[in-house]
C-alpha positions in Angstrom: -29.3 11.7 32.8 -26.2 13.9 33.9 -26.2 16.6 36.5 -24.1 18.2 34.3 -25.8 20.7 31.1 -22.9 21.9 28.6 -23.6 25.6 27.8 -23.0 26.8 24.1 -22.9 30.4 22.5 -23.1 31.8 19.4 -21.5 34.7 20.7 -18.4 33.1 21.3 -16.1 31.8 18.4 -16.6 27.9 17.0 -14.7 25.8 19.4 -14.7 22.0 19.5 -16.1 22.1 23.6 -18.5 24.2 24.7 -17.3 26.8 26.5 -19.4 26.6 29.9 -21.0 23.6 32.0 -23.6 24.2 34.3 -24.6 21.7 37.4 -27.4 21.9 38.7 -28.3 22.7 42.3 -27.8 19.8 45.1 -25.1 17.9 43.0 -22.2 16.3 44.6 -18.7 17.3 43.3 -15.8 15.0 41.7 -12.6 16.2 41.7 -9.9 13.8 40.4 -6.5 14.0 41.0 -5.0 14.6 37.8 -4.8 11.3 35.5 -1.4 10.7 34.6 0.5 7.9 31.8 1.0 5.2 34.9 1.2 1.3 34.6 -0.3 -0.3 37.2 3.1 -0.9 38.5 3.9 2.9 38.8 6.2 3.2 35.9 5.4 5.8 33.4 3.6 4.1 30.0 4.6 5.1 26.4 7.9 7.2 27.3 8.5 9.7 24.7 4.5 9.3 23.4 2.5 12.0 23.7 -1.2 10.2 21.9 0.3 6.9 23.7 0.3 8.6 27.3 -2.8 11.0 26.6 -5.0 7.4 26.3 -3.1 6.4 29.5 -4.8 9.4 31.4 -8.0 8.9 29.7 -7.9 5.1 30.6 -7.0 6.0 34.1 -9.4 8.5 34.5 -12.3 6.3 33.5 -11.1 4.5 36.7 -11.6 6.9 39.1 -14.8 8.5 37.9 -16.1 4.6 37.9 -14.5 4.3 41.6 -16.3 7.9 42.3 -19.9 6.5 40.8 -19.6 8.5 38.0 -18.9 8.3 34.3 -17.3 11.0 31.1 -20.7 11.7 30.7 -21.2 13.4 34.3 -17.7 15.6 33.4 -18.3 19.7 33.4 -14.9 20.6 33.4 -11.2 19.1 32.1 -7.3 20.3 31.9 -5.0 18.9 29.5 -1.4 19.4 30.6 0.9 18.3 28.1 5.3 18.6 28.4 5.7 20.3 25.6 6.1 24.3 24.1 5.5 22.4 20.5 1.6 23.1 19.4 1.6 19.7 17.6 2.0 18.1 21.0 -0.8 19.7 22.6 -3.2 19.5 19.7 -2.3 15.0 19.7 -3.0 15.2 23.3 -6.2 16.9 22.7 -7.0 14.4 19.9 -7.0 11.8 22.2 -9.3 13.4 24.8 -11.4 15.0 22.7 -12.2 11.5 20.9 -13.2 9.6 24.0 -15.6 12.3 25.3 -17.3 12.4 21.8 -20.6 14.2 21.8 -19.8 15.6 25.3 -18.0 17.9 24.7 -17.2 19.7 28.2 -15.4 22.7 28.7 -11.6 22.3 28.6 -8.4 24.2 29.5 -5.8 23.0 26.8 -2.0 23.7 27.8 1.8 23.1 27.8 3.8 23.5 30.8 7.9 22.8 32.0 6.8 19.6 33.2 4.9 17.2 34.7 5.5 15.2 38.2 6.4 11.6 36.8 10.2 10.6 34.7 8.9 11.0 31.4 6.0 11.9 31.9 4.1 14.2 29.0 0.7 14.2 29.8 -1.9 14.6 32.2 -5.3 15.4 32.3 -7.4 16.9 35.6 -11.3 16.7 35.6 -14.2 17.5 37.8 -17.5 15.6 37.6 -20.4 16.2 39.3 -23.6 13.8 40.0 -27.0 14.4 41.7 -26.8 14.0 45.4 -27.4 10.2 46.7 
């Protein structure tokens, strides 16, 4: 069982994510660096393809979570960054992330930004997870 409990409120507008997450006392927090759409050689994958880059970001996030002893169900919040001012690009990235998380619809922030750190990078996903202390 996860140390993360998602919180919903009927007093807020319906959204495809929980509005808050509660992390149980004593849980260890894991702060992931932004997951980037990089190949093993460090090059940017899916150049020009927001959804393709979002998929690679999810894959790299899963590797980082596993290395920290966590999984997607342990994620308490995410921030999805998309280097675009076009809402369709933001939605394309969000749809990939949302599908990856399935029923574990963590509180998330989706935002368009002017640029990201790697050449040709369009998407980055930040996450905070929590696991029971060991």
